[in-house]
C-alpha positions, -999 to +999 in steps of 0.1 A: +036-086-445+070-072-447+098-094-461+121-079-436+102-095-408+105-129-424+142-124-430+148-111-395+131-142-380+153-165-401+184-147-390+173-147-354+166-185-357+201-190-371+217-170-343+198-190-317+208-223-333+244-212-334+243-201-298+228-234-289+257-251-305+236-269-331 
């Protein structure tokens, strides 16, 4: 597995959480 995928997923999750207002 590429570490970039894991990092990207974490960043995406953070963006989603921020957008949700959590």
